[in-house]
Every structure is written in structure tokens, then in C-alpha cells.
Backbone atoms as SQL, in Angstrom:
CREATE TABLE atoms (id INTEGER PRIMARY KEY, chain TEXT, resi INTEGER, resn TEXT, atom TEXT, x REAL, y REAL, z REAL);
INSERT INTO atoms VALUES
  (1, 'A', 1, 'MET', 'N', 98.252, -189.823, -63.190),
  (2, 'A', 1, 'MET', 'CA', 97.955, -188.938, -63.659),
  (3, 'A', 1, 'MET', 'C', 96.890, -188.361, -64.060),
  (4, 'A', 2, 'GLY', 'N', 97.083, -187.152, -65.737),
  (5, 'A', 2, 'GLY', 'CA', 95.613, -187.141, -65.068),
  (6, 'A', 2, 'GLY', 'C', 95.722, -186.238, -66.568),
  (7, 'A', 3, 'TYR', 'N', 94.656, -185.855, -67.062),
  (8, 'A', 3, 'TYR', 'CA', 94.231, -185.613, -68.200),
  (9, 'A', 3, 'TYR', 'C', 95.002, -184.796, -69.024),
  (10, 'A', 4, 'PRO', 'N', 95.958, -184.766, -70.288),
  (11, 'A', 4, 'PRO', 'CA', 97.391, -184.057, -70.395),
  (12, 'A', 4, 'PRO', 'C', 96.882, -182.501, -70.812),
  (13, 'A', 5, 'GLY', 'N', 97.119, -181.426, -71.370),
  (14, 'A', 5, 'GLY', 'CA', 96.968, -179.736, -70.743),
  (15, 'A', 5, 'GLY', 'C', 96.563, -179.138, -71.793),
  (16, 'A', 6, 'TYR', 'N', 95.247, -178.893, -71.470),
  (17, 'A', 6, 'TYR', 'CA', 94.767, -178.016, -72.964),
  (18, 'A', 6, 'TYR', 'C', 95.845, -177.697, -73.368),
  (19, 'A', 7, 'PRO', 'N', 95.508, -177.399, -74.891),
  (20, 'A', 7, 'PRO', 'CA', 96.861, -176.797, -75.866),
  (21, 'A', 7, 'PRO', 'C', 96.272, -174.803, -75.095),
  (22, 'A', 8, 'PRO', 'N', 97.137, -174.092, -75.342),
  (23, 'A', 8, 'PRO', 'CA', 97.376, -172.712, -74.895),
  (24, 'A', 8, 'PRO', 'C', 95.937, -171.817, -76.197),
  (25, 'A', 9, 'TYR', 'N', 94.875, -171.078, -74.668),
  (26, 'A', 9, 'TYR', 'CA', 94.011, -170.511, -75.425),
  (27, 'A', 9, 'TYR', 'C', 95.493, -169.205, -76.514),
  (28, 'A', 10, 'PRO', 'N', 95.446, -168.973, -77.799),
  (29, 'A', 10, 'PRO', 'CA', 96.267, -168.248, -78.917),
  (30, 'A', 10, 'PRO', 'C', 95.436, -166.805, -78.559),
  (31, 'A', 11, 'GLY', 'N', 94.483, -166.478, -77.491),
  (32, 'A', 11, 'GLY', 'CA', 94.869, -164.609, -77.796),
  (33, 'A', 11, 'GLY', 'C', 93.729, -164.258, -78.517),
  (34, 'A', 12, 'TYR', 'N', 93.808, -163.062, -78.801),
  (35, 'A', 12, 'TYR', 'CA', 93.448, -162.253, -79.232),
  (36, 'A', 12, 'TYR', 'C', 93.988, -161.990, -80.325),
  (37, 'A', 13, 'PRO', 'N', 93.326, -161.661, -81.279),
  (38, 'A', 13, 'PRO', 'CA', 94.843, -161.283, -83.056),
  (39, 'A', 13, 'PRO', 'C', 94.941, -160.067, -82.549),
  (40, 'A', 14, 'PRO', 'N', 96.444, -159.346, -83.096),
  (41, 'A', 14, 'PRO', 'CA', 96.828, -158.131, -83.267),
  (42, 'A', 14, 'PRO', 'C', 96.258, -156.639, -83.092),
  (43, 'A', 15, 'ALA', 'N', 96.251, -156.414, -82.624),
  (44, 'A', 15, 'ALA', 'CA', 95.056, -154.611, -83.819),
  (45, 'A', 15, 'ALA', 'C', 95.991, -153.909, -85.192),
  (46, 'A', 16, 'PRO', 'N', 94.965, -154.076, -85.599),
  (47, 'A', 16, 'PRO', 'CA', 95.746, -154.142, -87.375),
  (48, 'A', 16, 'PRO', 'C', 96.067, -152.756, -86.708),
  (49, 'A', 17, 'ALA', 'N', 96.816, -151.909, -88.317),
  (50, 'A', 17, 'ALA', 'CA', 98.260, -150.818, -87.396),
  (51, 'A', 17, 'ALA', 'C', 97.496, -149.997, -88.128),
  (52, 'A', 18, 'LYS', 'N', 97.077, -148.321, -87.695),
  (53, 'A', 18, 'LYS', 'CA', 96.213, -147.646, -88.114),
  (54, 'A', 18, 'LYS', 'C', 96.908, -147.058, -89.098),
  (55, 'A', 19, 'PRO', 'N', 96.397, -146.459, -89.748),
  (56, 'A', 19, 'PRO', 'CA', 97.245, -145.971, -91.936),
  (57, 'A', 19, 'PRO', 'C', 98.083, -144.636, -91.144),
  (58, 'A', 20, 'PRO', 'N', 99.404, -144.702, -91.767),
  (59, 'A', 20, 'PRO', 'CA', 99.614, -143.389, -91.080),
  (60, 'A', 20, 'PRO', 'C', 98.556, -141.884, -91.140),
  (61, 'A', 21, 'ARG', 'N', 99.189, -140.918, -90.308),
  (62, 'A', 21, 'ARG', 'CA', 99.140, -139.459, -90.912),
  (63, 'A', 21, 'ARG', 'C', 99.175, -139.264, -91.904),
  (64, 'A', 22, 'SER', 'N', 98.374, -138.615, -93.002),
  (65, 'A', 22, 'SER', 'CA', 98.540, -137.571, -93.883),
  (66, 'A', 22, 'SER', 'C', 99.050, -136.400, -93.084),
  (67, 'A', 23, 'PRO', 'N', 100.154, -135.779, -92.948),
  (68, 'A', 23, 'PRO', 'CA', 101.186, -134.142, -93.111),
  (69, 'A', 23, 'PRO', 'C', 99.723, -133.566, -93.617),
  (70, 'A', 24, 'ALA', 'N', 99.834, -133.040, -94.985),
  (71, 'A', 24, 'ALA', 'CA', 98.799, -133.052, -95.782),
  (72, 'A', 24, 'ALA', 'C', 97.633, -132.641, -95.151),
  (73, 'A', 25, 'ASP', 'N', 97.018, -133.598, -94.805),
  (74, 'A', 25, 'ASP', 'CA', 95.487, -133.599, -94.083),
  (75, 'A', 25, 'ASP', 'C', 95.363, -133.108, -93.569),
  (76, 'A', 26, 'LEU', 'N', 96.700, -133.711, -92.548),
  (77, 'A', 26, 'LEU', 'CA', 96.482, -132.622, -90.932),
  (78, 'A', 26, 'LEU', 'C', 96.851, -131.083, -91.157),
  (79, 'A', 27, 'THR', 'N', 97.757, -130.556, -91.889),
  (80, 'A', 27, 'THR', 'CA', 97.643, -128.919, -92.135),
  (81, 'A', 27, 'THR', 'C', 96.702, -128.011, -92.590),
  (82, 'A', 28, 'ILE', 'N', 96.310, -128.667, -93.851),
  (83, 'A', 28, 'ILE', 'CA', 94.501, -128.264, -94.549),
  (84, 'A', 28, 'ILE', 'C', 93.238, -128.597, -93.376),
  (85, 'A', 29, 'SER', 'N', 93.911, -129.457, -92.670),
  (86, 'A', 29, 'SER', 'CA', 92.145, -129.667, -91.823),
  (87, 'A', 29, 'SER', 'C', 92.584, -127.929, -91.554),
  (88, 'A', 30, 'ILE', 'N', 93.645, -128.148, -89.730),
  (89, 'A', 30, 'ILE', 'CA', 93.650, -127.361, -89.529),
  (90, 'A', 30, 'ILE', 'C', 93.504, -126.107, -89.495),
  (91, 'A', 31, 'ILE', 'N', 93.744, -126.003, -90.559),
  (92, 'A', 31, 'ILE', 'CA', 93.535, -124.146, -91.753),
  (93, 'A', 31, 'ILE', 'C', 92.535, -123.777, -91.981),
  (94, 'A', 32, 'LEU', 'N', 91.434, -125.347, -92.896),
  (95, 'A', 32, 'LEU', 'CA', 90.700, -124.466, -92.445),
  (96, 'A', 32, 'LEU', 'C', 89.138, -124.485, -91.433),
  (97, 'A', 33, 'MET', 'N', 89.870, -125.667, -90.086),
  (98, 'A', 33, 'MET', 'CA', 88.737, -125.605, -89.347),
  (99, 'A', 33, 'MET', 'C', 89.111, -123.682, -88.308),
  (100, 'A', 34, 'ILE', 'N', 90.148, -123.370, -88.418),
  (101, 'A', 34, 'ILE', 'CA', 90.844, -121.517, -87.963),
  (102, 'A', 34, 'ILE', 'C', 89.848, -120.851, -88.922),
  (103, 'A', 35, 'VAL', 'N', 90.296, -120.524, -89.886),
  (104, 'A', 35, 'VAL', 'CA', 89.718, -120.102, -91.258),
  (105, 'A', 35, 'VAL', 'C', 88.188, -119.740, -91.210),
  (106, 'A', 36, 'THR', 'N', 88.114, -121.376, -90.443),
  (107, 'A', 36, 'THR', 'CA', 85.557, -121.276, -89.990),
  (108, 'A', 36, 'THR', 'C', 85.322, -120.966, -88.997),
  (109, 'A', 37, 'VAL', 'N', 86.278, -120.991, -87.578),
  (110, 'A', 37, 'VAL', 'CA', 85.669, -120.119, -87.449),
  (111, 'A', 37, 'VAL', 'C', 86.064, -117.951, -86.883),
  (112, 'A', 38, 'VAL', 'N', 87.004, -118.089, -87.673),
  (113, 'A', 38, 'VAL', 'CA', 87.252, -116.287, -87.646),
  (114, 'A', 38, 'VAL', 'C', 86.518, -115.934, -88.835),
  (115, 'A', 39, 'VAL', 'N', 86.007, -116.881, -89.424),
  (116, 'A', 39, 'VAL', 'CA', 84.479, -116.452, -90.125),
  (117, 'A', 39, 'VAL', 'C', 83.782, -116.367, -89.779),
  (118, 'A', 40, 'GLY', 'N', 83.330, -117.202, -88.384),
  (119, 'A', 40, 'GLY', 'CA', 81.622, -116.797, -87.717),
  (120, 'A', 40, 'GLY', 'C', 81.888, -116.099, -86.906),
  (121, 'A', 41, 'ALA', 'N', 83.172, -115.764, -85.942),
  (122, 'A', 41, 'ALA', 'CA', 83.806, -114.456, -85.078),
  (123, 'A', 41, 'ALA', 'C', 84.056, -113.396, -85.663),
  (124, 'A', 42, 'GLY', 'N', 84.110, -113.028, -87.508),
  (125, 'A', 42, 'GLY', 'CA', 84.027, -112.084, -88.381),
  (126, 'A', 42, 'GLY', 'C', 82.312, -111.757, -87.720),
  (127, 'A', 43, 'ALA', 'N', 81.021, -112.848, -88.628),
  (128, 'A', 43, 'ALA', 'CA', 80.089, -113.250, -88.922),
  (129, 'A', 43, 'ALA', 'C', 79.692, -112.304, -87.717),
  (130, 'A', 44, 'ALA', 'N', 80.228, -113.182, -86.976),
  (131, 'A', 44, 'ALA', 'CA', 79.159, -112.865, -85.726),
  (132, 'A', 44, 'ALA', 'C', 79.605, -111.142, -84.950),
  (133, 'A', 45, 'PHE', 'N', 80.841, -110.615, -85.245),
  (134, 'A', 45, 'PHE', 'CA', 81.157, -109.196, -85.090),
  (135, 'A', 45, 'PHE', 'C', 80.657, -108.130, -86.087),
  (136, 'A', 46, 'LEU', 'N', 80.326, -108.504, -87.293),
  (137, 'A', 46, 'LEU', 'CA', 79.319, -107.350, -88.638),
  (138, 'A', 46, 'LEU', 'C', 78.135, -107.309, -88.318),
  (139, 'A', 47, 'GLY', 'N', 77.599, -109.166, -88.339),
  (140, 'A', 47, 'GLY', 'CA', 75.893, -108.373, -87.331),
  (141, 'A', 47, 'GLY', 'C', 75.556, -107.890, -87.029),
  (142, 'A', 48, 'LEU', 'N', 76.537, -107.625, -85.274),
  (143, 'A', 48, 'LEU', 'CA', 75.742, -107.494, -84.365),
  (144, 'A', 48, 'LEU', 'C', 76.056, -106.002, -84.528),
  (145, 'A', 49, 'PHE', 'N', 77.314, -105.195, -84.745),
  (146, 'A', 49, 'PHE', 'CA', 77.202, -103.700, -85.853),
  (147, 'A', 49, 'PHE', 'C', 75.957, -103.631, -86.893),
  (148, 'A', 50, 'SER', 'N', 75.950, -104.332, -87.604),
  (149, 'A', 50, 'SER', 'CA', 75.243, -103.836, -88.641),
  (150, 'A', 50, 'SER', 'C', 73.457, -103.807, -87.847),
  (151, 'A', 51, 'LEU', 'N', 73.102, -104.303, -86.777),
  (152, 'A', 51, 'LEU', 'CA', 72.070, -104.507, -85.821),
  (153, 'A', 51, 'LEU', 'C', 72.111, -103.020, -85.024),
  (154, 'A', 52, 'ALA', 'N', 73.591, -102.966, -84.406),
  (155, 'A', 52, 'ALA', 'CA', 73.429, -101.714, -83.624),
  (156, 'A', 52, 'ALA', 'C', 73.336, -100.372, -84.506),
  (157, 'A', 53, 'PHE', 'N', 74.523, -99.519, -85.515),
  (158, 'A', 53, 'PHE', 'CA', 74.274, -98.960, -86.182),
  (159, 'A', 53, 'PHE', 'C', 72.759, -98.573, -87.348),
  (160, 'A', 54, 'LEU', 'N', 72.308, -99.586, -86.568),
  (161, 'A', 54, 'LEU', 'CA', 70.191, -98.987, -87.656),
  (162, 'A', 54, 'LEU', 'C', 69.207, -98.281, -86.402),
  (163, 'A', 55, 'ASP', 'N', 70.263, -97.306, -86.846),
  (164, 'A', 55, 'ASP', 'CA', 69.778, -96.183, -85.813),
  (165, 'A', 55, 'ASP', 'C', 68.155, -95.763, -86.733),
  (166, 'A', 56, 'TYR', 'N', 68.318, -95.192, -87.987),
  (167, 'A', 56, 'TYR', 'CA', 67.004, -95.103, -88.733),
  (168, 'A', 56, 'TYR', 'C', 66.961, -96.130, -89.767),
  (169, 'A', 57, 'CYS', 'N', 65.669, -96.302, -89.032),
  (170, 'A', 57, 'CYS', 'CA', 64.583, -97.597, -90.384),
  (171, 'A', 57, 'CYS', 'C', 63.296, -96.783, -90.515),
  (172, 'A', 58, 'PRO', 'N', 63.171, -95.940, -91.397),
  (173, 'A', 58, 'PRO', 'CA', 62.077, -95.935, -92.185),
  (174, 'A', 58, 'PRO', 'C', 60.006, -96.961, -91.278),
  (175, 'A', 59, 'PRO', 'N', 59.797, -97.057, -91.251),
  (176, 'A', 59, 'PRO', 'CA', 58.370, -98.613, -91.189),
  (177, 'A', 59, 'PRO', 'C', 58.301, -98.922, -92.306),
  (178, 'A', 60, 'ALA', 'N', 58.589, -97.759, -93.121),
  (179, 'A', 60, 'ALA', 'CA', 57.502, -97.846, -94.432),
  (180, 'A', 60, 'ALA', 'C', 58.164, -99.510, -95.340),
  (181, 'A', 61, 'THR', 'N', 59.629, -99.243, -95.181),
  (182, 'A', 61, 'THR', 'CA', 60.644, -99.836, -96.026),
  (183, 'A', 61, 'THR', 'C', 61.719, -100.921, -95.037),
  (184, 'A', 62, 'CYS', 'N', 61.943, -100.725, -94.107),
  (185, 'A', 62, 'CYS', 'CA', 62.772, -101.597, -93.113),
  (186, 'A', 62, 'CYS', 'C', 61.877, -102.019, -91.776),
  (187, 'A', 63, 'SER', 'N', 62.325, -103.258, -91.427),
  (188, 'A', 63, 'SER', 'CA', 61.737, -104.233, -90.555),
  (189, 'A', 63, 'SER', 'C', 63.015, -104.473, -89.464),
  (190, 'A', 64, 'VAL', 'N', 62.886, -103.616, -88.229),
  (191, 'A', 64, 'VAL', 'CA', 63.329, -104.038, -87.803),
  (192, 'A', 64, 'VAL', 'C', 64.192, -105.415, -86.656),
  (193, 'A', 65, 'ASP', 'N', 62.932, -105.859, -86.341),
  (194, 'A', 65, 'ASP', 'CA', 63.047, -107.009, -86.189),
  (195, 'A', 65, 'ASP', 'C', 63.179, -107.864, -87.584),
  (196, 'A', 66, 'GLY', 'N', 62.686, -107.944, -88.586),
  (197, 'A', 66, 'GLY', 'CA', 62.695, -108.736, -89.327),
  (198, 'A', 66, 'GLY', 'C', 64.714, -108.614, -89.502),
  (199, 'A', 67, 'ALA', 'N', 65.856, -107.909, -89.050),
  (200, 'A', 67, 'ALA', 'CA', 67.380, -107.451, -90.146),
  (201, 'A', 67, 'ALA', 'C', 67.752, -108.439, -88.026),
  (202, 'A', 68, 'VAL', 'N', 66.643, -107.844, -87.378),
  (203, 'A', 68, 'VAL', 'CA', 67.307, -108.751, -85.837),
  (204, 'A', 68, 'VAL', 'C', 66.683, -110.662, -86.386),
  (205, 'A', 69, 'THR', 'N', 65.565, -110.735, -86.653),
  (206, 'A', 69, 'THR', 'CA', 65.846, -112.129, -86.358),
  (207, 'A', 69, 'THR', 'C', 66.872, -113.011, -87.905),
  (208, 'A', 70, 'ALA', 'N', 66.855, -112.672, -88.676),
  (209, 'A', 70, 'ALA', 'CA', 68.090, -112.190, -90.389),
  (210, 'A', 70, 'ALA', 'C', 69.113, -112.452, -89.595),
  (211, 'A', 71, 'VAL', 'N', 69.909, -111.846, -88.655),
  (212, 'A', 71, 'VAL', 'CA', 71.226, -112.011, -87.774),
  (213, 'A', 71, 'VAL', 'C', 71.576, -112.538, -87.556),
  (214, 'A', 72, 'MET', 'N', 70.315, -112.850, -85.974),
  (215, 'A', 72, 'MET', 'CA', 70.657, -113.702, -84.997),
  (216, 'A', 72, 'MET', 'C', 70.673, -115.139, -85.608),
  (217, 'A', 73, 'THR', 'N', 69.426, -115.675, -85.998),
  (218, 'A', 73, 'THR', 'CA', 69.325, -117.005, -86.344),
  (219, 'A', 73, 'THR', 'C', 70.487, -117.778, -88.179),
  (220, 'A', 74, 'SER', 'N', 70.728, -116.474, -88.856),
  (221, 'A', 74, 'SER', 'CA', 72.014, -116.850, -89.999),
  (222, 'A', 74, 'SER', 'C', 73.101, -116.892, -88.813),
  (223, 'A', 75, 'VAL', 'N', 73.693, -116.549, -87.631),
  (224, 'A', 75, 'VAL', 'CA', 74.776, -116.458, -86.821),
  (225, 'A', 75, 'VAL', 'C', 74.663, -118.142, -86.377),
  (226, 'A', 76, 'ALA', 'N', 73.160, -118.044, -85.468),
  (227, 'A', 76, 'ALA', 'CA', 73.576, -119.221, -84.188),
  (228, 'A', 76, 'ALA', 'C', 73.284, -120.259, -85.521),
  (229, 'A', 77, 'ILE', 'N', 73.159, -120.367, -86.311),
  (230, 'A', 77, 'ILE', 'CA', 72.909, -121.843, -87.203),
  (231, 'A', 77, 'ILE', 'C', 74.132, -121.914, -87.669),
  (232, 'A', 78, 'ALA', 'N', 75.356, -121.498, -87.901),
  (233, 'A', 78, 'ALA', 'CA', 76.533, -120.567, -88.278),
  (234, 'A', 78, 'ALA', 'C', 77.220, -121.321, -87.626),
  (235, 'A', 79, 'ALA', 'N', 76.729, -121.106, -85.897),
  (236, 'A', 79, 'ALA', 'CA', 77.664, -121.731, -85.403),
  (237, 'A', 79, 'ALA', 'C', 77.580, -122.832, -84.971),
  (238, 'A', 80, 'LEU', 'N', 76.325, -123.031, -84.855),
  (239, 'A', 80, 'LEU', 'CA', 76.469, -124.855, -85.045),
  (240, 'A', 80, 'LEU', 'C', 76.351, -125.594, -85.618),
  (241, 'A', 81, 'ILE', 'N', 76.731, -125.529, -86.829),
  (242, 'A', 81, 'ILE', 'CA', 76.998, -125.784, -88.106),
  (243, 'A', 81, 'ILE', 'C', 78.502, -126.346, -88.045),
  (244, 'A', 82, 'GLY', 'N', 79.019, -124.658, -87.583),
  (245, 'A', 82, 'GLY', 'CA', 80.779, -125.323, -87.222),
  (246, 'A', 82, 'GLY', 'C', 81.283, -125.435, -86.699),
  (247, 'A', 83, 'LEU', 'N', 80.357, -125.282, -85.228),
  (248, 'A', 83, 'LEU', 'CA', 80.772, -126.468, -83.651),
  (249, 'A', 83, 'LEU', 'C', 80.202, -127.929, -84.696),
  (250, 'A', 84, 'ALA', 'N', 79.729, -128.467, -85.272),
  (251, 'A', 84, 'ALA', 'CA', 79.557, -129.837, -85.499),
  (252, 'A', 84, 'ALA', 'C', 80.577, -130.158, -86.320),
  (253, 'A', 85, 'GLY', 'N', 80.885, -129.716, -87.621),
  (254, 'A', 85, 'GLY', 'CA', 82.297, -129.796, -88.573),
  (255, 'A', 85, 'GLY', 'C', 82.830, -130.018, -88.181),
  (256, 'A', 86, 'VAL', 'N', 83.224, -128.566, -87.037),
  (257, 'A', 86, 'VAL', 'CA', 85.319, -129.143, -86.120),
  (258, 'A', 86, 'VAL', 'C', 85.308, -130.102, -85.246),
  (259, 'A', 87, 'VAL', 'N', 83.873, -130.674, -84.491),
  (260, 'A', 87, 'VAL', 'CA', 84.452, -132.067, -83.623),
  (261, 'A', 87, 'VAL', 'C', 84.114, -132.738, -84.748),
  (262, 'A', 88, 'VAL', 'N', 83.295, -133.514, -85.637),
  (263, 'A', 88, 'VAL', 'CA', 83.883, -134.124, -86.636),
  (264, 'A', 88, 'VAL', 'C', 84.953, -134.129, -87.239),
  (265, 'A', 89, 'THR', 'N', 85.952, -133.699, -87.725),
  (266, 'A', 89, 'THR', 'CA', 86.613, -133.221, -88.579),
  (267, 'A', 89, 'THR', 'C', 88.194, -133.399, -87.652),
  (268, 'A', 90, 'ILE', 'N', 87.556, -133.218, -86.049),
  (269, 'A', 90, 'ILE', 'CA', 89.138, -133.841, -85.111),
  (270, 'A', 90, 'ILE', 'C', 88.423, -135.441, -85.029),
  (271, 'A', 91, 'VAL', 'N', 87.531, -136.192, -84.690),
  (272, 'A', 91, 'VAL', 'CA', 86.900, -137.509, -84.872),
  (273, 'A', 91, 'VAL', 'C', 87.631, -138.472, -85.703),
  (274, 'A', 92, 'GLN', 'N', 87.665, -136.896, -87.233),
  (275, 'A', 92, 'GLN', 'CA', 88.111, -138.357, -88.501),
  (276, 'A', 92, 'GLN', 'C', 90.006, -138.000, -87.904),
  (277, 'A', 93, 'LEU', 'N', 90.197, -136.622, -87.718),
  (278, 'A', 93, 'LEU', 'CA', 92.295, -136.284, -87.364),
  (279, 'A', 93, 'LEU', 'C', 92.182, -137.910, -86.601),
  (280, 'A', 94, 'VAL', 'N', 91.378, -137.948, -85.384),
  (281, 'A', 94, 'VAL', 'CA', 92.590, -138.778, -84.534),
  (282, 'A', 94, 'VAL', 'C', 92.311, -140.455, -84.819),
  (283, 'A', 95, 'ARG', 'N', 91.393, -140.459, -85.988),
  (284, 'A', 95, 'ARG', 'CA', 90.685, -141.643, -86.186),
  (285, 'A', 95, 'ARG', 'C', 92.005, -142.181, -87.801),
  (286, 'A', 96, 'HIS', 'N', 92.853, -141.083, -88.085),
  (287, 'A', 96, 'HIS', 'CA', 93.401, -141.321, -89.112),
  (288, 'A', 96, 'HIS', 'C', 93.121, -141.272, -90.311),
  (289, 'A', 97, 'LYS', 'N', 91.799, -140.669, -90.588),
  (290, 'A', 97, 'LYS', 'CA', 90.816, -140.330, -91.771),
  (291, 'A', 97, 'LYS', 'C', 90.940, -139.748, -92.670),
  (292, 'A', 98, 'PRO', 'N', 90.732, -139.123, -93.738),
  (293, 'A', 98, 'PRO', 'CA', 90.597, -138.492, -94.465),
  (294, 'A', 98, 'PRO', 'C', 89.860, -136.912, -93.542),
  (295, 'A', 99, 'ALA', 'N', 90.001, -136.177, -93.187),
  (296, 'A', 99, 'ALA', 'CA', 89.426, -135.162, -93.160),
  (297, 'A', 99, 'ALA', 'C', 89.206, -133.816, -92.896),
  (298, 'A', 100, 'TRP', 'N', 90.083, -133.222, -94.388),
  (299, 'A', 100, 'TRP', 'CA', 90.507, -132.118, -95.075),
  (300, 'A', 100, 'TRP', 'C', 88.784, -131.738, -95.801),
  (301, 'A', 101, 'PRO', 'N', 87.925, -133.170, -96.385),
  (302, 'A', 101, 'PRO', 'CA', 86.368, -133.065, -96.426),
  (303, 'A', 101, 'PRO', 'C', 85.435, -132.357, -95.663),
  (304, 'A', 102, 'PHE', 'N', 85.142, -132.583, -94.237),
  (305, 'A', 102, 'PHE', 'CA', 84.601, -132.431, -93.352),
  (306, 'A', 102, 'PHE', 'C', 84.738, -130.396, -93.245),
  (307, 'A', 103, 'ALA', 'N', 85.821, -130.716, -93.325),
  (308, 'A', 103, 'ALA', 'CA', 86.215, -129.055, -92.955),
  (309, 'A', 103, 'ALA', 'C', 85.980, -127.937, -94.014),
  (310, 'A', 104, 'VAL', 'N', 86.193, -128.544, -95.100),
  (311, 'A', 104, 'VAL', 'CA', 85.881, -128.417, -96.768),
  (312, 'A', 104, 'VAL', 'C', 84.407, -128.104, -96.180),
  (313, 'A', 105, 'GLY', 'N', 83.709, -128.421, -96.084),
  (314, 'A', 105, 'GLY', 'CA', 82.183, -129.150, -95.983),
  (315, 'A', 105, 'GLY', 'C', 81.447, -127.843, -95.341),
  (316, 'A', 106, 'THR', 'N', 82.205, -127.925, -94.210),
  (317, 'A', 106, 'THR', 'CA', 81.584, -127.034, -92.789),
  (318, 'A', 106, 'THR', 'C', 82.355, -125.559, -93.026),
  (319, 'A', 107, 'LEU', 'N', 83.273, -124.827, -93.990),
  (320, 'A', 107, 'LEU', 'CA', 83.142, -123.886, -94.302),
  (321, 'A', 107, 'LEU', 'C', 82.045, -123.591, -95.035),
  (322, 'A', 108, 'VAL', 'N', 82.035, -124.244, -95.678),
  (323, 'A', 108, 'VAL', 'CA', 81.385, -123.826, -97.190),
  (324, 'A', 108, 'VAL', 'C', 79.828, -123.567, -96.948),
  (325, 'A', 109, 'LEU', 'N', 79.415, -125.047, -96.123),
  (326, 'A', 109, 'LEU', 'CA', 78.044, -124.468, -94.759),
  (327, 'A', 109, 'LEU', 'C', 77.817, -122.706, -94.816),
  (328, 'A', 110, 'CYS', 'N', 78.874, -123.390, -93.921),
  (329, 'A', 110, 'CYS', 'CA', 79.032, -121.816, -93.268),
  (330, 'A', 110, 'CYS', 'C', 78.945, -120.789, -93.918),
  (331, 'A', 111, 'LEU', 'N', 79.206, -120.659, -94.821),
  (332, 'A', 111, 'LEU', 'CA', 79.233, -119.581, -96.139),
  (333, 'A', 111, 'LEU', 'C', 78.271, -119.590, -96.865),
  (334, 'A', 112, 'VAL', 'N', 77.558, -120.412, -96.916),
  (335, 'A', 112, 'VAL', 'CA', 76.431, -119.929, -97.677),
  (336, 'A', 112, 'VAL', 'C', 75.856, -119.508, -96.434),
  (337, 'A', 113, 'VAL', 'N', 75.492, -121.035, -95.407),
  (338, 'A', 113, 'VAL', 'CA', 74.097, -120.062, -94.576),
  (339, 'A', 113, 'VAL', 'C', 74.239, -118.949, -93.315),
  (340, 'A', 114, 'LEU', 'N', 75.711, -118.457, -93.772),
  (341, 'A', 114, 'LEU', 'CA', 76.318, -116.197, -93.372),
  (342, 'A', 114, 'LEU', 'C', 75.291, -115.584, -95.280),
  (343, 'A', 115, 'LEU', 'N', 74.559, -116.273, -96.180),
  (344, 'A', 115, 'LEU', 'CA', 75.657, -115.549, -97.908),
  (345, 'A', 115, 'LEU', 'C', 73.931, -115.439, -96.915),
  (346, 'A', 116, 'PHE', 'N', 72.862, -116.435, -97.075),
  (347, 'A', 116, 'PHE', 'CA', 71.546, -116.100, -96.714),
  (348, 'A', 116, 'PHE', 'C', 71.159, -115.710, -95.581),
  (349, 'A', 117, 'GLY', 'N', 72.024, -115.153, -94.559),
  (350, 'A', 117, 'GLY', 'CA', 71.779, -114.569, -93.552),
  (351, 'A', 117, 'GLY', 'C', 71.773, -113.017, -93.696),
  (352, 'A', 118, 'GLY', 'N', 72.623, -112.900, -95.377),
  (353, 'A', 118, 'GLY', 'CA', 73.028, -111.431, -95.122),
  (354, 'A', 118, 'GLY', 'C', 72.101, -111.050, -95.895),
  (355, 'A', 119, 'ALA', 'N', 71.356, -112.136, -97.309),
  (356, 'A', 119, 'ALA', 'CA', 70.385, -111.444, -98.121),
  (357, 'A', 119, 'ALA', 'C', 69.047, -110.822, -97.343),
  (358, 'A', 120, 'ALA', 'N', 68.486, -111.545, -96.396),
  (359, 'A', 120, 'ALA', 'CA', 67.884, -111.676, -95.061),
  (360, 'A', 120, 'ALA', 'C', 67.451, -110.643, -94.885),
  (361, 'A', 121, 'TYR', 'N', 68.789, -109.955, -94.301),
  (362, 'A', 121, 'TYR', 'CA', 68.871, -108.663, -93.576),
  (363, 'A', 121, 'TYR', 'C', 68.972, -107.996, -94.280),
  (364, 'A', 122, 'SER', 'N', 69.377, -107.879, -95.637),
  (365, 'A', 122, 'SER', 'CA', 69.193, -106.408, -96.775),
  (366, 'A', 122, 'SER', 'C', 67.912, -106.407, -97.367),
  (367, 'A', 123, 'SER', 'N', 67.400, -107.377, -97.554),
  (368, 'A', 123, 'SER', 'CA', 65.707, -108.146, -97.404),
  (369, 'A', 123, 'SER', 'C', 64.749, -107.234, -96.024),
  (370, 'A', 124, 'ALA', 'N', 65.527, -107.123, -94.953),
  (371, 'A', 124, 'ALA', 'CA', 64.374, -106.446, -94.199),
  (372, 'A', 124, 'ALA', 'C', 64.912, -105.235, -94.049),
  (373, 'A', 125, 'VAL', 'N', 65.764, -104.416, -94.559),
  (374, 'A', 125, 'VAL', 'CA', 65.830, -103.103, -94.950),
  (375, 'A', 125, 'VAL', 'C', 65.723, -102.447, -95.464),
  (376, 'A', 126, 'GLY', 'N', 64.960, -103.152, -96.626),
  (377, 'A', 126, 'GLY', 'CA', 64.802, -102.427, -97.887),
  (378, 'A', 126, 'GLY', 'C', 65.910, -101.891, -98.715),
  (379, 'A', 127, 'GLY', 'N', 67.727, -102.774, -98.289),
  (380, 'A', 127, 'GLY', 'CA', 68.306, -103.330, -99.330),
  (381, 'A', 127, 'GLY', 'C', 67.890, -103.539, -100.418);
């Protein structure tokens, strides 16, 4: 005879159910991500045109290098913030966690950076 069999291994516990996805959270997050991308593209377009039409810049009151630095730096920082925020928002959506605060934060941070960039541009051109 032999030993009686070992009791069967109980197995792994079932995975917890994912929380339901909120349609409002999904909608708000997607809309805010789209608005963030559109604002960033618009800022890049306006920044390029503000530099393209900077023909007459009297050296006493205007710094072309300062204007270029202000526009390029603010657009680059806003793009990095926007990219990071969109990635975090998408990760939160995939995890079925609230994502709209990250989308709002991304949009607000991008707007603040672009506002400071506009102020720096205005200061550089003597406006």
C-alpha cells in the first residue's frame, strides 16, 4: 500500500475583479488629453510665427536670442510635461483608476509653462 495521497494544492486565489470603468472619467480624460495636444500644437505654431515675423528688433530694447530661447524652452518643456501627463493618464485609464486629475494637472502645467514662456518672450522683445 502506500501513503494516502497528499491533499490537493488549493491553487492560487482568484484575481480580484477590476473596478468598473467610469464613462465620465474616460470621456473627460480623453477630451482633456486632446485639448492638451491641441494647445501644445497651437503654442508651437504661434511661437514659430512670433519668431518668423521678428524682423525689426532694435538692439537697445530687443534680444532675438532671448526671444528664441524663451519660445523654444517653453515649448520644449510643455511638450515634455504633456507627453509625461498623457502617458500617466493612459496608464491610469488602463488600470481602471481615476485619470481625470492627471489630465487636468497636465493641461494646467502646460498652460502655466506656456504663460511663463510668453512672458519671457515679451520681456525679451521689449514688450
